[in-house]
ZAMARGU-4260 file (C-alpha; in steps of 0.2 Angstrom, whole numbers, plus 5000, padded with zeros to 4 digits):
<rodrens>
0) 5873/5428/5852 | 5863/5416/5841 | 5848/5405/5846 | 5841/5389/5838 | 5822/5390/5835
5) 5817/5372/5836 | 5800/5364/5831 | 5790/5368/5846 | 5795/5385/5848 | 5791/5389/5829
10) 5774/5380/5831 | 5769/5390/5846 | 5773/5407/5838 | 5764/5402/5822 | 5749/5393/5830
15) 5734/5406/5833 | 5726/5393/5844 | 5741/5390/5856 | 5733/5390/5873 | 5748/5400/5881
20) 5749/5412/5866 | 5751/5427/5877 | 5767/5420/5886 | 5774/5414/5869 | 5772/5431/5862
25) 5780/5440/5877 | 5795/5426/5875 | 5797/5429/5857 | 5797/5447/5858 | 5810/5446/5873
30) 5821/5435/5861 | 5819/5446/5844 | 5822/5462/5854 | 5840/5456/5859 | 5847/5457/5841
35) 5850/5439/5842 | 5854/5429/5826 | 5840/5416/5825 | 5842/5401/5815 | 5834/5385/5812
40) 5835/5369/5801 | 5826/5363/5784 | 5818/5349/5795 | 5810/5361/5808 | 5803/5371/5793
45) 5797/5355/5785 | 5787/5351/5801 | 5778/5366/5800 | 5771/5363/5783 | 5763/5347/5788
</rodrens>
């Protein structure tokens, strides 16, 4: 199964100051441990570079 990674999800995992960081890490690990194919868009990536 594939999963689209949107702007808020990518920002939450990349932001070390995320208030709910421990919850985000647990959720990210659960998603990545399932052998899912993660994909996103150029727009989502561009938002992270700003």
